[in-house]
C-alpha positions as a Python dict, from the first residue, in 0.01 Angstrom:
ca = {
    (1, 'M'): (0, 0, 0),
    (2, 'N'): (149, 332, -111),
    (3, 'L'): (60, 585, 158),
    (4, 'S'): (152, 880, -62),
    (5, 'E'): (-123, 778, -305),
    (6, 'C'): (-375, 746, -22),
    (7, 'V'): (-325, 1101, 103),
    (8, 'R'): (-238, 1278, -225),
    (9, 'D'): (-568, 1469, -231),
    (10, 'W'): (-639, 1462, 142),
    (11, 'R'): (-647, 1821, 266),
    (12, 'P'): (-911, 1860, 536),
    (13, 'G'): (-1015, 2218, 602),
    (14, 'E'): (-999, 2407, 930),
    (15, 'L'): (-1241, 2345, 1213),
    (16, 'T'): (-1349, 2601, 1473),
    (17, 'A'): (-1515, 2526, 1806),
    (18, 'S'): (-1589, 2721, 2123),
    (19, 'E'): (-1615, 2608, 2484),
    (20, 'V'): (-1605, 2754, 2834),
    (21, 'I'): (-1288, 2654, 3021),
    (22, 'A'): (-1494, 2531, 3315),
    (23, 'E'): (-1362, 2470, 3665),
    (24, 'A'): (-1490, 2112, 3698),
    (25, 'P'): (-1257, 1932, 3452),
    (26, 'A'): (-953, 2110, 3598),
    (27, 'A'): (-1060, 2014, 3949),
    (28, 'R'): (-1093, 1650, 3841),
    (29, 'L'): (-744, 1641, 3690),
    (30, 'A'): (-601, 1807, 4000),
    (31, 'G'): (-751, 1523, 4202),
    (32, 'V'): (-611, 1257, 3969),
    (33, 'L'): (-265, 1416, 4000),
    (34, 'G'): (-292, 1423, 4380),
    (35, 'R'): (-323, 1803, 4389),
    (36, 'A'): (-691, 1834, 4479),
    (37, 'G'): (-630, 2150, 4683),
    (38, 'D'): (-444, 2316, 4397),
    (39, 'A'): (-715, 2323, 4131),
    (40, 'P'): (-743, 2658, 3949),
    (41, 'A'): (-1057, 2857, 4025),
    (42, 'A'): (-1248, 3088, 3792),
    (43, 'G'): (-1030, 3379, 3686),
    (44, 'E'): (-705, 3189, 3750),
    (45, 'P'): (-470, 3058, 3478),
    (46, 'L'): (-510, 2706, 3343),
    (47, 'P'): (-184, 2509, 3387),
    (48, 'P'): (12, 2413, 3074),
    (49, 'L'): (-136, 2122, 2875),
    (50, 'W'): (-452, 2113, 3083),
    (51, 'H'): (-637, 2237, 2774),
    (52, 'W'): (-643, 1868, 2678),
    (53, 'L'): (-943, 1840, 2913),
    (54, 'Y'): (-1154, 2058, 2683),
    (55, 'F'): (-1288, 2050, 2325),
    (56, 'L'): (-1326, 1671, 2355),
    (57, 'D'): (-1477, 1448, 2089),
    (58, 'W'): (-1740, 1195, 2196),
    (59, 'P'): (-1836, 996, 1881),
    (60, 'A'): (-2142, 775, 1886),
    (61, 'Q'): (-2056, 420, 1996),
    (62, 'P'): (-2114, 267, 1649),
    (63, 'E'): (-1859, 514, 1509),
    (64, 'L'): (-1571, 360, 1707),
    (65, 'G'): (-1332, 103, 1566),
    (66, 'A'): (-1237, -224, 1732),
    (67, 'D'): (-947, -54, 1912),
    (68, 'G'): (-1173, 212, 2067),
    (69, 'H'): (-1050, 494, 1841),
    (70, 'P'): (-1297, 665, 1607),
    (71, 'A'): (-1316, 476, 1277),
    (72, 'D'): (-1331, 806, 1088),
    (73, 'G'): (-1254, 1165, 1174),
    (74, 'H'): (-1181, 1501, 1016),
    (75, 'F'): (-804, 1481, 1073),
    (76, 'L'): (-772, 1100, 1050),
    (77, 'P'): (-592, 1009, 726),
    (78, 'P'): (-775, 783, 475),
    (79, 'I'): (-545, 483, 494),
    (80, 'P'): (-658, 120, 546),
    (81, 'S'): (-614, -72, 875),
    (82, 'R'): (-486, 244, 1039),
    (83, 'T'): (-287, 231, 1364),
    (84, 'R'): (-177, 549, 1541),
    (85, 'M'): (102, 665, 1771),
    (86, 'F'): (130, 1005, 1937),
    (87, 'A'): (494, 1098, 1873),
    (88, 'G'): (519, 1440, 2039),
    (89, 'G'): (444, 1805, 1990),
    (90, 'R'): (517, 2168, 2057),
    (91, 'L'): (333, 2413, 2280),
    (92, 'R'): (362, 2792, 2285),
    (93, 'V'): (191, 2990, 2561),
    (94, 'D'): (164, 3361, 2483),
    (95, 'A'): (-70, 3390, 2781),
    (96, 'P'): (-239, 3117, 2987),
    (97, 'L'): (-603, 3039, 2926),
    (98, 'D'): (-833, 3183, 3193),
    (99, 'V'): (-1049, 2937, 3382),
    (100, 'G'): (-1416, 3031, 3366),
    (101, 'A'): (-1395, 3218, 3034),
    (102, 'S'): (-1504, 3105, 2689),
    (103, 'A'): (-1232, 3000, 2445),
    (104, 'V'): (-1225, 2941, 2070),
    (105, 'R'): (-1012, 2667, 1915),
    (106, 'T'): (-913, 2669, 1548),
    (107, 'S'): (-769, 2341, 1421),
    (108, 'G'): (-594, 2279, 1093),
    (109, 'L'): (-367, 2036, 914),
    (110, 'A'): (-12, 2173, 936),
    (111, 'D'): (190, 1901, 762),
    (112, 'V'): (170, 1555, 603),
    (113, 'K'): (480, 1349, 526),
    (114, 'V'): (546, 988, 429),
    (115, 'K'): (867, 836, 557),
    (116, 'Q'): (1021, 492, 531),
    (117, 'G'): (1054, 311, 863),
    (118, 'R'): (1227, -17, 945),
    (119, 'S'): (900, -207, 902),
    (120, 'G'): (749, -11, 614),
    (121, 'E'): (599, 325, 529),
    (122, 'L'): (493, 566, 804),
    (123, 'L'): (264, 865, 765),
    (124, 'F'): (349, 1168, 980),
    (125, 'V'): (58, 1407, 1035),
    (126, 'T'): (89, 1736, 1224),
    (127, 'V'): (-230, 1901, 1350),
    (128, 'R'): (-213, 2263, 1467),
    (129, 'N'): (-452, 2402, 1729),
    (130, 'E'): (-482, 2770, 1817),
    (131, 'Y'): (-672, 2876, 2131),
    (132, 'R'): (-808, 3228, 2167),
    (133, 'Q'): (-972, 3409, 2456),
    (134, 'H'): (-1096, 3768, 2476),
    (135, 'G'): (-1013, 3807, 2106),
    (136, 'E'): (-641, 3728, 2144),
    (137, 'L'): (-428, 3425, 2063),
    (138, 'R'): (-330, 3261, 2392),
    (139, 'V'): (-202, 2908, 2322),
    (140, 'T'): (-69, 2743, 2007),
    (141, 'E'): (-1, 2371, 1986),
    (142, 'E'): (120, 2131, 1719),
    (143, 'Q'): (72, 1757, 1768),
    (144, 'D'): (276, 1505, 1569),
    (145, 'L'): (90, 1180, 1500),
    (146, 'V'): (238, 877, 1324),
    (147, 'Y'): (19, 634, 1132),
    (148, 'R'): (91, 289, 996),
    (149, 'S'): (-123, 99, 747),
    (150, 'G'): (-201, -271, 778),
    (151, 'G'): (-156, -309, 1151),
    (152, 'G'): (168, -468, 1264),
    (153, 'G'): (260, -529, 1624),
    (154, 'P'): (468, -293, 1837),
    (155, 'A'): (837, -336, 1900),
    (156, 'R'): (926, -594, 2163),
    (157, 'H'): (936, -448, 2512),
    (158, 'E'): (1067, -587, 2839),
    (159, 'L'): (906, -464, 3159),
    (160, 'V'): (1136, -293, 3409),
    (161, 'S'): (1089, -369, 3780),
    (162, 'D'): (1379, -184, 3948),
    (163, 'A'): (1316, 163, 4089),
    (164, 'A'): (1474, 449, 3897),
    (165, 'T'): (1711, 695, 4064),
    (166, 'S'): (1846, 1033, 3956),
    (167, 'D'): (2049, 1330, 4077),
    (168, 'A'): (1811, 1576, 3908),
    (169, 'P'): (1688, 1850, 4146),
    (170, 'W'): (1327, 1807, 4032),
    (171, 'Q'): (1189, 1455, 4073),
    (172, 'S'): (853, 1283, 4083),
    (173, 'P'): (821, 901, 4089),
    (174, 'L'): (553, 732, 3883),
    (175, 'R'): (418, 379, 3900),
    (176, 'A'): (93, 405, 3706),
    (177, 'D'): (-180, 159, 3795),
    (178, 'P'): (-493, 67, 3594),
    (179, 'V'): (-710, 301, 3803),
    (180, 'L'): (-495, 603, 3714),
    (181, 'L'): (-500, 509, 3346),
    (182, 'F'): (-877, 459, 3347),
    (183, 'R'): (-939, 794, 3514),
    (184, 'F'): (-709, 981, 3275),
    (185, 'S'): (-877, 810, 2978),
    (186, 'A'): (-1214, 928, 3108),
    (187, 'L'): (-1092, 1285, 3163),
    (188, 'T'): (-954, 1313, 2809),
    (189, 'A'): (-1223, 1108, 2627),
    (190, 'N'): (-956, 861, 2515),
    (191, 'A'): (-1126, 530, 2439),
    (192, 'H'): (-817, 351, 2306),
    (193, 'R'): (-836, 11, 2471),
    (194, 'I'): (-459, -25, 2528),
    (195, 'H'): (-497, 205, 2829),
    (196, 'Y'): (-768, 19, 3023),
    (197, 'D'): (-843, -321, 2861),
    (198, 'R'): (-554, -549, 2955),
    (199, 'P'): (-662, -856, 2754),
    (200, 'Y'): (-694, -638, 2444),
    (201, 'A'): (-359, -463, 2506),
    (202, 'T'): (-168, -789, 2556),
    (203, 'E'): (-348, -1032, 2327),
    (204, 'V'): (-447, -810, 2033),
    (205, 'E'): (-187, -531, 2022),
    (206, 'H'): (76, -752, 2191),
    (207, 'Y'): (200, -511, 2454),
    (208, 'P'): (333, -663, 2779),
    (209, 'E'): (93, -452, 2990),
    (210, 'L'): (-148, -162, 2976),
    (211, 'V'): (14, 142, 2813),
    (212, 'V'): (51, 472, 2999),
    (213, 'H'): (-85, 763, 2792),
    (214, 'G'): (176, 978, 2624),
    (215, 'P'): (-27, 1289, 2713),
    (216, 'L'): (-20, 1186, 3080),
    (217, 'L'): (360, 1170, 3067),
    (218, 'A'): (369, 1514, 2903),
    (219, 'V'): (141, 1658, 3171),
    (220, 'L'): (358, 1511, 3448),
    (221, 'M'): (670, 1662, 3292),
    (222, 'A'): (499, 2001, 3265),
    (223, 'E'): (390, 1975, 3629),
    (224, 'L'): (750, 1959, 3756),
    (225, 'P'): (834, 2329, 3707),
    (226, 'R'): (486, 2424, 3832),
    (227, 'T'): (561, 2229, 4151),
    (228, 'H'): (926, 2318, 4209),
    (229, 'A'): (947, 2666, 4054),
    (230, 'P'): (594, 2812, 4053),
    (231, 'E'): (734, 3162, 4001),
    (232, 'R'): (846, 3060, 3651),
    (233, 'R'): (583, 3101, 3380),
    (234, 'L'): (617, 2841, 3108),
    (235, 'T'): (613, 2995, 2758),
    (236, 'S'): (700, 2693, 2544),
    (237, 'L'): (729, 2318, 2571),
    (238, 'T'): (866, 2077, 2311),
    (239, 'Y'): (800, 1715, 2401),
    (240, 'R'): (874, 1378, 2244),
    (241, 'F'): (769, 1023, 2330),
    (242, 'R'): (1050, 773, 2270),
    (243, 'R'): (934, 443, 2423),
    (244, 'P'): (611, 340, 2597),
    (245, 'V'): (575, 328, 2973),
    (246, 'F'): (362, 40, 3101),
    (247, 'A'): (136, -1, 3402),
    (248, 'G'): (330, -107, 3710),
    (249, 'E'): (669, 5, 3580),
    (250, 'P'): (855, 234, 3823),
    (251, 'V'): (983, 535, 3631),
    (252, 'L'): (1103, 875, 3741),
    (253, 'V'): (990, 1210, 3603),
    (254, 'T'): (1289, 1445, 3631),
    (255, 'G'): (1374, 1806, 3564),
    (256, 'E'): (1705, 1986, 3537),
    (257, 'P'): (1653, 2365, 3546),
    (258, 'E'): (1887, 2602, 3368),
    (259, 'A'): (1879, 2976, 3302),
    (260, 'G'): (1537, 3034, 3151),
    (261, 'T'): (1492, 2670, 3050),
    (262, 'A'): (1457, 2319, 3192),
    (263, 'R'): (1527, 1974, 3057),
    (264, 'L'): (1250, 1731, 3151),
    (265, 'A'): (1239, 1355, 3110),
    (266, 'V'): (1074, 1027, 3206),
    (267, 'A'): (1333, 753, 3253),
    (268, 'D'): (1363, 403, 3399),
    (269, 'A'): (1621, 235, 3623),
    (270, 'A'): (1840, 149, 3323),
    (271, 'G'): (1854, 514, 3229),
    (272, 'T'): (1640, 461, 2920),
    (273, 'V'): (1452, 780, 2837),
    (274, 'R'): (1087, 702, 2768),
    (275, 'A'): (981, 1066, 2712),
    (276, 'E'): (1160, 1399, 2711),
    (277, 'A'): (1080, 1769, 2690),
    (278, 'Q'): (1244, 2107, 2675),
    (279, 'A'): (1070, 2389, 2860),
    (280, 'E'): (1127, 2762, 2828),
    (281, 'F'): (1011, 3027, 3074),
    (282, 'A'): (931, 3395, 3062),
}
């Protein structure tokens, strides 16, 4: 299957939606992160990446595929037997979104590229979202999604059981359990079964365990400076997911601050980086 042929004429137009950045979703995520007393109230800034709680898609049940993802969608490429991986993205915060105020999101296709991977062709799709409040651009985000046609199992992974250690000044341990993954799936309307259906994840997609959401790892990395250096206002975040983290694996979310920046990562006991990010501050 030639992916370039499949997407030669695929150019979906922009979509615009509006929604109030309500307090309730932010309060729920604060509880999931163990920061129930730190939820932003109306008039306060929404923390970086928490906009993922809003503008959610809830397709009708018959519109979902066997994996839990929507079978069709405006920015889903028209390729057969499509499997998807969230590879990373870039966030720019000109000003935080205000909780309690209405926001407008404009979404568009930023880039489409076909590349040759070790196991065949890969389609790289970048979707750009712009968030406006009070008539001004506040947040801009680009998400990089990688698609494969015809299925194909994931790379072989061995579960890590040893606890990770680090000398980084900012640290937060993570050992995600199925309850955490289920709650984050519910908060973000993510119905992909690899995050909550263990028989499906292990027997159909051949992972060794439930898969921790890439967006959850990104949120946890973005939370480090908010926890350890709340006086710093994050203005940009570039993040990349390198290898999956699985339920029950002990990993460490770390941050190494520098002048105006911070290097963030999620790593295991062997020092293998599962996710990484570069943050910049005002």
